MDTraj code that builds the backbone (N, CA, C; nanometers):
import mdtraj as md
import numpy as np

residues = "MET PRO ASP VAL SER PHE GLU ALA PRO SER GLY GLU MET VAL LYS LEU ALA ASP PHE LYS GLY GLN PRO LEU LEU VAL ASN ILE TRP ALA THR TRP CYS GLY PRO CYS VAL ALA GLU MET PRO THR ILE GLU LYS LEU ALA THR ARG GLU ALA GLY ARG LEU GLN VAL LEU ALA VAL SER GLN ASP MET LYS GLY ARG PRO ALA VAL GLU LYS TRP TRP ASN GLY GLN GLY PHE LYS THR LEU GLN PRO TYR VAL ASP LYS LYS GLY ASP LEU GLY PHE ALA LEU GLY GLY GLY THR LEU PRO THR THR LEU LEU TYR ASP ARG ASP GLY LYS GLU ILE TRP ARG MET VAL GLY ALA ALA HIS TRP ASP ASN ALA ALA GLN LYS LYS LEU ILE GLU GLU ALA PHE ALA GLU".split()
xyz = np.array([
    [0.0763, -0.1245, 0.0041],
    [-0.0072, -0.0152, 0.0066],
    [0.0757, 0.1023, -0.0134],
    [0.0646, 0.2133, -0.0795],
    [0.1350, 0.3417, -0.0945],
    [0.1047, 0.4015, 0.0496],
    [0.2226, 0.5074, 0.0990],
    [0.2227, 0.5757, 0.1972],
    [0.1746, 0.7181, 0.1751],
    [0.0456, 0.7247, 0.1270],
    [0.0029, 0.8548, 0.0550],
    [-0.1129, 0.8814, 0.1381],
    [-0.1466, 0.9996, 0.1891],
    [-0.2648, 1.0508, 0.2619],
    [-0.3449, 1.1253, 0.1518],
    [-0.4931, 1.1005, 0.2026],
    [-0.6061, 1.1664, 0.1476],
    [-0.7127, 1.1896, 0.2146],
    [-0.8041, 1.2447, 0.1935],
    [-0.9170, 1.3390, 0.2774],
    [-1.0342, 1.2283, 0.2985],
    [-1.0565, 1.2148, 0.4277],
    [-1.1790, 1.1065, 0.4286],
    [-1.3158, 1.1888, 0.4703],
    [-1.4297, 1.1584, 0.4636],
    [-1.5341, 1.2207, 0.4748],
    [-1.5325, 1.3200, 0.5745],
    [-1.4675, 1.2856, 0.6814],
    [-1.4804, 1.3796, 0.8174],
    [-1.3836, 1.4877, 0.8017],
    [-1.3069, 1.4975, 0.6949],
    [-1.2028, 1.5866, 0.6557],
    [-1.0802, 1.5810, 0.7063],
    [-1.0549, 1.4510, 0.7988],
    [-0.8906, 1.4053, 0.8457],
    [-0.8282, 1.3470, 0.7531],
    [-0.7031, 1.3534, 0.7619],
    [-0.6292, 1.2718, 0.6502],
    [-0.6179, 1.1510, 0.6925],
    [-0.6310, 1.0515, 0.5893],
    [-0.5924, 0.9045, 0.6269],
    [-0.5068, 0.8515, 0.5193],
    [-0.4507, 0.6923, 0.5150],
    [-0.3800, 0.6352, 0.4464],
    [-0.4448, 0.5141, 0.4469],
    [-0.4175, 0.4187, 0.3154],
    [-0.4817, 0.2786, 0.2960],
    [-0.4145, 0.2177, 0.4000],
    [-0.3253, 0.2154, 0.4818],
    [-0.2654, 0.1457, 0.6027],
    [-0.3468, 0.1524, 0.7115],
    [-0.4442, 0.2455, 0.6914],
    [-0.5292, 0.2599, 0.8119],
    [-0.6337, 0.1902, 0.8356],
    [-0.6706, 0.1182, 0.7064],
    [-0.8046, 0.0434, 0.6860],
    [-0.7697, -0.1087, 0.6920],
    [-0.6208, -0.1511, 0.7329],
    [-0.5832, -0.2628, 0.7427],
    [-0.6646, -0.3577, 0.8405],
    [-0.6582, -0.4939, 0.8170],
    [-0.7642, -0.5714, 0.9456],
    [-0.8669, -0.6050, 0.8700],
    [-0.9293, -0.5877, 0.7545],
    [-1.0173, -0.6205, 0.6960],
    [-1.0019, -0.6191, 0.5413],
    [-1.0529, -0.6868, 0.4521],
    [-1.0375, -0.6537, 0.3332],
    [-1.0908, -0.5124, 0.2815],
    [-1.0088, -0.4716, 0.1755],
    [-1.0378, -0.3333, 0.1314],
    [-1.0292, -0.3190, -0.0157],
    [-1.1538, -0.2816, -0.0620],
    [-1.1521, -0.2421, -0.2053],
    [-1.1668, -0.0735, -0.2138],
    [-1.0728, -0.0612, -0.2897],
    [-1.0307, 0.0842, -0.3432],
    [-1.0634, 0.1193, -0.4842],
    [-1.1487, 0.2150, -0.4932],
    [-1.2017, 0.2658, -0.6648],
    [-1.1635, 0.4234, -0.6346],
    [-1.0550, 0.4537, -0.7518],
    [-1.0079, 0.5645, -0.7614],
    [-1.0991, 0.6250, -0.8999],
    [-1.1725, 0.7258, -0.8624],
    [-1.2633, 0.7893, -0.9849],
    [-1.2559, 0.9265, -0.9882],
    [-1.3460, 1.0082, -1.0486],
    [-1.3491, 1.1277, -1.0617],
    [-1.4999, 1.1780, -1.1220],
    [-1.5716, 1.3034, -1.0719],
    [-1.7062, 1.3205, -1.1183],
    [-1.7182, 1.3508, -1.2606],
    [-1.5849, 1.3644, -1.3297],
    [-1.5924, 1.4274, -1.4688],
    [-1.5661, 1.3062, -1.5693],
    [-1.5384, 1.1623, -1.4947],
    [-1.5098, 1.0611, -1.5558],
    [-1.6394, 0.9906, -1.5928],
    [-1.6898, 0.9762, -1.6959],
    [-1.8154, 0.9074, -1.7473],
    [-1.8138, 0.7683, -1.6995],
    [-1.7214, 0.6800, -1.7431],
    [-1.7287, 0.5374, -1.6973],
    [-1.7154, 0.5389, -1.5368],
    [-1.6562, 0.6180, -1.4743],
    [-1.6410, 0.6089, -1.3069],
    [-1.7810, 0.6232, -1.2495],
    [-1.8564, 0.7471, -1.3269],
    [-1.9778, 0.7826, -1.2631],
    [-2.0693, 0.6665, -1.2857],
    [-2.0776, 0.6108, -1.4336],
    [-2.1597, 0.4876, -1.4850],
    [-2.1497, 0.3496, -1.3579],
    [-2.0313, 0.3379, -1.3110],
    [-2.0039, 0.2384, -1.2050],
    [-2.0134, 0.2467, -1.0994],
    [-2.0196, 0.3809, -1.0415],
    [-2.0349, 0.4190, -0.9022],
    [-2.1808, 0.3620, -0.8346],
    [-2.3078, 0.3506, -0.8924],
    [-2.4182, 0.2685, -0.8283],
    [-2.3807, 0.1346, -0.8266],
    [-2.2988, 0.0597, -0.9031],
    [-2.2800, -0.0943, -0.8548],
    [-2.1911, -0.0939, -0.7676],
    [-2.0806, 0.0214, -0.7364],
    [-2.0338, -0.0205, -0.6583],
    [-2.0798, 0.0438, -0.4849],
    [-2.1592, 0.1012, -0.4930],
    [-2.2719, 0.1220, -0.4013],
    [-2.3384, 0.0197, -0.3491],
    [-2.4115, -0.0677, -0.4222],
    [-2.4507, -0.1929, -0.4238],
    [-2.3411, -0.2722, -0.3500],
    [-2.2249, -0.2988, -0.4094],
    [-2.1020, -0.3827, -0.3595],
    [-2.1051, -0.3520, -0.2076],
    [-2.0848, -0.2454, -0.1748],
    [-2.0539, -0.1841, -0.0519],
    [-2.1493, -0.2303, 0.0429],
    [-2.2842, -0.1866, -0.0187],
    [-2.3947, -0.2182, 0.0794],
    [-2.3947, -0.3953, 0.1206],
    [-2.4005, -0.4682, -0.0045],
    [-2.4101, -0.6093, 0.0356],
    [-2.2837, -0.6674, 0.1215],
    [-2.1813, -0.6105, 0.0923],
    [-2.0654, -0.6450, 0.1692],
    [-1.9988, -0.6118, 0.3104],
    [-2.1099, -0.5042, 0.3441],
    [-2.0824, -0.4285, 0.4534],
    [-2.0516, -0.5175, 0.6087],
    [-1.9619, -0.4788, 0.6525],
    [-1.9206, -0.5706, 0.7773],
    [-1.8221, -0.6594, 0.7283],
    [-1.7943, -0.7264, 0.5847],
    [-1.7153, -0.8264, 0.5628],
    [-1.5999, -0.7369, 0.4578],
    [-1.6382, -0.6500, 0.4105],
    [-1.5305, -0.5727, 0.2944],
    [-1.5377, -0.4171, 0.3096],
    [-1.4329, -0.3536, 0.3454],
    [-1.4321, -0.2085, 0.3499],
    [-1.4115, -0.1555, 0.1754],
    [-1.4982, -0.0689, 0.1595],
    [-1.5013, 0.0000, 0.0252],
    [-1.4770, 0.1243, 0.0105],
    [-1.3757, 0.2055, -0.0333],
    [-1.3572, 0.3324, -0.0482],
    [-1.3687, 0.3817, -0.1851],
    [-1.4136, 0.4965, -0.1987],
    [-1.4201, 0.5338, -0.3189],
    [-1.3415, 0.6788, -0.3011],
    [-1.2546, 0.6745, -0.3722],
    [-1.1488, 0.8066, -0.3473],
    [-1.1506, 0.8855, -0.4801],
    [-1.2077, 1.0069, -0.4779],
    [-1.1948, 1.0737, -0.5914],
    [-1.0594, 1.1814, -0.6206],
    [-1.0496, 1.1859, -0.7426],
    [-0.9520, 1.2370, -0.7930],
    [-0.9555, 1.3733, -0.8400],
    [-1.0580, 1.4572, -0.8276],
    [-1.1323, 1.5712, -0.8633],
    [-1.0615, 1.6700, -0.8103],
    [-0.9764, 1.7757, -0.8787],
    [-0.8704, 1.8533, -0.8507],
    [-0.9612, 1.9862, -0.7851],
    [-1.0906, 1.9893, -0.7993],
    [-1.1885, 2.0791, -0.7280],
    [-1.2105, 2.0379, -0.5834],
    [-1.1706, 1.9374, -0.5375],
    [-1.1826, 1.8944, -0.4186],
    [-1.3066, 1.8523, -0.3577],
    [-1.3237, 1.8593, -0.2468],
    [-1.4555, 1.8143, -0.1920],
    [-1.5951, 1.8930, -0.1982],
    [-1.5872, 2.0232, -0.2498],
    [-1.6926, 2.1017, -0.3211],
    [-1.7393, 2.0281, -0.4301],
    [-1.6959, 1.9884, -0.5128],
    [-1.7122, 1.9340, -0.6475],
    [-1.7474, 1.7990, -0.6225],
    [-1.6995, 1.7107, -0.5647],
    [-1.7162, 1.5700, -0.5154],
    [-1.8701, 1.5836, -0.4383],
    [-1.8828, 1.6587, -0.3463],
    [-2.0313, 1.6517, -0.2869],
    [-2.1118, 1.7083, -0.3661],
    [-2.0972, 1.8201, -0.4296],
    [-2.2005, 1.8247, -0.5248],
    [-2.2521, 1.7135, -0.5992],
    [-2.1920, 1.6652, -0.6576],
    [-2.2072, 1.5345, -0.7563],
    [-2.2830, 1.4289, -0.6544],
    [-2.1851, 1.4088, -0.5523],
    [-2.2435, 1.2681, -0.4504],
    [-2.3910, 1.3110, -0.3920],
    [-2.4086, 1.4158, -0.3419],
    [-2.5145, 1.4491, -0.2829],
    [-2.6535, 1.4278, -0.3413],
    [-2.6363, 1.4374, -0.4847],
    [-2.7428, 1.3805, -0.5628],
    [-2.7483, 1.2528, -0.6097],
    [-2.6863, 1.1800, -0.5513],
    [-2.6758, 1.0049, -0.5708],
    [-2.7831, 0.9617, -0.4839],
    [-2.8085, 0.9664, -0.3787],
    [-2.8770, 0.9044, -0.2831],
    [-2.7932, 0.7765, -0.2362],
    [-2.6720, 0.7956, -0.2227],
    [-2.5734, 0.6631, -0.1847],
    [-2.6191, 0.6455, -0.0188],
    [-2.6130, 0.5441, 0.0413],
    [-2.6442, 0.5190, 0.1950],
    [-2.5232, 0.4422, 0.2513],
    [-2.4560, 0.3741, 0.1628],
    [-2.3281, 0.3155, 0.2243],
    [-2.1766, 0.3680, 0.1924],
    [-2.1917, 0.3849, 0.0859],
    [-2.0282, 0.4604, 0.0408],
    [-2.0618, 0.6216, 0.0957],
    [-1.9041, 0.6313, 0.1335],
    [-1.8652, 0.7821, 0.1688],
    [-1.7693, 0.8259, 0.0666],
    [-1.7651, 0.9778, 0.0139],
    [-1.6787, 1.0218, -0.0716],
    [-1.5492, 1.0736, -0.0045],
    [-1.4171, 0.9540, -0.0217],
    [-1.3054, 1.0222, -0.0040],
    [-1.2596, 1.1055, -0.1191],
    [-1.1433, 1.2167, -0.0881],
    [-1.0985, 1.2890, -0.1698],
    [-0.9548, 1.3047, -0.1630],
    [-0.8890, 1.2904, -0.3139],
    [-0.7381, 1.3337, -0.3191],
    [-0.7412, 1.4166, -0.4303],
    [-0.7545, 1.5361, -0.4023],
    [-0.7725, 1.6437, -0.5163],
    [-0.6415, 1.6727, -0.5864],
    [-0.5202, 1.6092, -0.5124],
    [-0.3879, 1.6243, -0.5981],
    [-0.3627, 1.5048, -0.6825],
    [-0.4352, 1.4096, -0.6423],
    [-0.4013, 1.2716, -0.7467],
    [-0.3140, 1.2022, -0.7134],
    [-0.2517, 1.2315, -0.5889],
    [-0.1576, 1.1416, -0.5229],
    [-0.1386, 0.9837, -0.4870],
    [-0.2719, 0.9870, -0.4624],
    [-0.2984, 0.8251, -0.4627],
    [-0.2961, 0.7358, -0.5696],
    [-0.3740, 0.7899, -0.6778],
    [-0.3675, 0.7195, -0.8149],
    [-0.2390, 0.7163, -0.8822],
    [-0.1379, 0.8344, -0.8745],
    [-0.0113, 0.8060, -0.9163],
    [0.0756, 0.7203, -0.8551],
    [0.0422, 0.7039, -0.7197],
    [0.1353, 0.6194, -0.6147],
    [0.1224, 0.4822, -0.6532],
    [-0.0166, 0.4389, -0.7067],
    [-0.0652, 0.3252, -0.7297],
    [-0.0012, 0.2898, -0.8744],
    [0.0436, 0.3744, -0.9630],
    [0.0932, 0.3629, -1.0765],
    [-0.0145, 0.3629, -1.1840],
    [-0.0977, 0.4465, -1.1695],
    [-0.1918, 0.4693, -1.2386],
    [-0.2054, 0.6053, -1.2954],
    [-0.3117, 0.6626, -1.3199],
    [-0.3783, 0.7729, -1.3829],
    [-0.4844, 0.7586, -1.4843],
    [-0.5151, 0.6162, -1.4948],
    [-0.6467, 0.5777, -1.5926],
    [-0.7607, 0.5741, -1.4745],
    [-0.8810, 0.6361, -1.5038],
    [-0.9804, 0.6569, -1.3843],
    [-1.0906, 0.5789, -1.5082],
    [-1.1758, 0.4753, -1.4270],
    [-1.1766, 0.4166, -1.2907],
    [-1.0678, 0.3181, -1.2951],
    [-0.9814, 0.3062, -1.1723],
    [-0.9133, 0.1898, -1.1411],
    [-0.9557, 0.1260, -1.0031],
    [-0.9658, 0.0006, -0.9865],
    [-1.0094, -0.0373, -0.8564],
    [-0.9047, -0.1538, -0.8167],
    [-0.8687, -0.1426, -0.7010],
    [-0.7857, -0.2374, -0.6567],
    [-0.8292, -0.3275, -0.5440],
    [-0.8101, -0.4159, -0.4749],
    [-0.8527, -0.5313, -0.3851],
    [-0.7535, -0.5659, -0.3147],
    [-0.7172, -0.5387, -0.1707],
    [-0.6515, -0.5606, -0.0763],
    [-0.6961, -0.6465, 0.0109],
    [-0.5882, -0.7552, 0.0770],
    [-0.6433, -0.8442, 0.1591],
    [-0.6193, -0.7786, 0.2974],
    [-0.6704, -0.8836, 0.3972],
    [-0.6850, -0.7745, 0.5541],
    [-0.5339, -0.7575, 0.6108],
    [-0.4143, -0.7786, 0.5189],
    [-0.2820, -0.7529, 0.5862],
    [-0.2418, -0.6336, 0.4798],
    [-0.3277, -0.6088, 0.4103],
    [-0.2744, -0.4795, 0.3076],
    [-0.1997, -0.5169, 0.1877],
    [-0.2140, -0.6493, 0.1736],
    [-0.1381, -0.7024, 0.0329],
    [-0.2364, -0.6964, -0.1030],
    [-0.1760, -0.6325, -0.1945],
    [-0.2547, -0.6244, -0.3253],
    [-0.3019, -0.7486, -0.3657],
    [-0.4227, -0.8069, -0.4012],
    [-0.4721, -0.9317, -0.4691],
    [-0.4676, -0.9075, -0.6007],
    [-0.5520, -0.8120, -0.6488],
    [-0.5453, -0.7638, -0.7998],
    [-0.6211, -0.6499, -0.8181],
    [-0.6061, -0.5768, -0.9448],
    [-0.6274, -0.4334, -0.9815],
    [-0.7007, -0.4521, -1.0957],
    [-0.7987, -0.3601, -1.1161],
    [-0.8678, -0.3621, -1.2574],
    [-0.8831, -0.2290, -1.2896],
    [-0.8284, -0.1966, -1.4196],
    [-0.8329, -0.0585, -1.4525],
    [-0.9568, -0.0657, -1.5744],
    [-1.0461, 0.0622, -1.5647],
    [-1.1574, 0.0473, -1.6422],
    [-1.3001, 0.0337, -1.5779],
    [-1.3849, 0.0520, -1.5879],
    [-1.5066, 0.0480, -1.5309],
    [-1.5623, -0.0990, -1.5403],
    [-1.6412, -0.1617, -1.4597],
    [-1.7117, -0.2970, -1.4079],
    [-1.8113, -0.2474, -1.3754],
    [-1.9081, -0.3504, -1.3744],
    [-2.0483, -0.3839, -1.3151],
    [-2.0417, -0.4704, -1.1751],
    [-2.0217, -0.4020, -1.0567],
    [-1.9589, -0.4722, -0.9431],
    [-2.0918, -0.5539, -0.8479],
    [-2.2176, -0.5470, -0.9404],
    [-2.3132, -0.6365, -0.8994],
    [-2.3390, -0.7589, -0.9777],
    [-2.2285, -0.7952, -1.0812],
    [-2.2538, -0.9166, -1.1588],
    [-2.1868, -1.0320, -1.0918],
    [-2.1892, -1.1648, -1.1435],
    [-2.1280, -1.2642, -1.1140],
    [-1.9876, -1.2726, -1.1235],
    [-1.9284, -1.2400, -1.2165],
    [-1.8084, -1.2046, -1.2371],
    [-1.7194, -1.1325, -1.1316],
    [-1.7663, -1.0029, -1.0805],
    [-1.6893, -0.9429, -0.9935],
    [-1.7392, -0.9843, -0.8692],
    [-1.8530, -1.0432, -0.8329],
    [-1.8512, -1.1236, -0.7072],
    [-1.7763, -1.2450, -0.7201],
    [-1.7105, -1.2821, -0.8031],
    [-1.6541, -1.3992, -0.7854],
    [-1.4984, -1.3528, -0.7718],
    [-1.4472, -1.2289, -0.8218],
    [-1.3450, -1.1645, -0.7851],
    [-1.3168, -1.1391, -0.6378],
    [-1.4260, -1.0660, -0.5765],
    [-1.4355, -1.0047, -0.4475],
    [-1.4152, -1.1414, -0.3519],
    [-1.4888, -1.2199, -0.3920],
    [-1.4612, -1.3430, -0.2932],
    [-1.3150, -1.3981, -0.2778],
    [-1.2067, -1.3650, -0.3801],
    [-1.0862, -1.3863, -0.3540],
    [-1.0300, -1.3330, -0.2089],
    [-1.0779, -1.2079, -0.1791],
    [-1.0448, -1.1454, -0.0495],
    [-1.0625, -1.2166, 0.0609],
    [-1.1646, -1.3273, 0.0646],
    [-1.2220, -1.4047, 0.1735],
    [-1.1381, -1.5688, 0.1876],
    [-1.0856, -1.5733, 0.0750],
    [-1.0169, -1.7086, 0.0677],
    [-0.9128, -1.7118, 0.1420],
    [-0.8826, -1.8304, 0.2121],
    [-0.7966, -1.8479, 0.3092],
    [-0.6568, -1.9426, 0.2453],
])
top = md.Topology()
chain = top.add_chain()
for i, resn in enumerate(residues, 1):
    res = top.add_residue(resn, chain, resSeq=i)
    for name in ("N", "CA", "C"):
        top.add_atom(name, md.element.get_by_symbol(name[0]), res)
traj = md.Trajectory(xyz[None], top)
């Protein structure tokens, strides 16, 4: 896990390592990214379905920061996901990316299991199977 700070919904700065102890799915996205916006409702469904078993972070790369993210986010009606913000894009670049969306799955110890570049439908059978890898012993 990269040692990069980003903003939690509370406004405090956090790092991916702060979430060790439970499998973690990290989605790097932006409000201006069409594929990101299209997949976000399915990430919300995944977060709701796996609540208590899988942590799901949606980390925005919007350069205009929290105001731009919350303007979009507040119109979505999400109940489980919360918006994290990395307006400098440091996390995305530290992950070796820059392509949005990018989604990574970490095991409970913070070891990367897999990453996917591009949008997906996180409520279909293929993605459910990928998520189960986080729980395999």
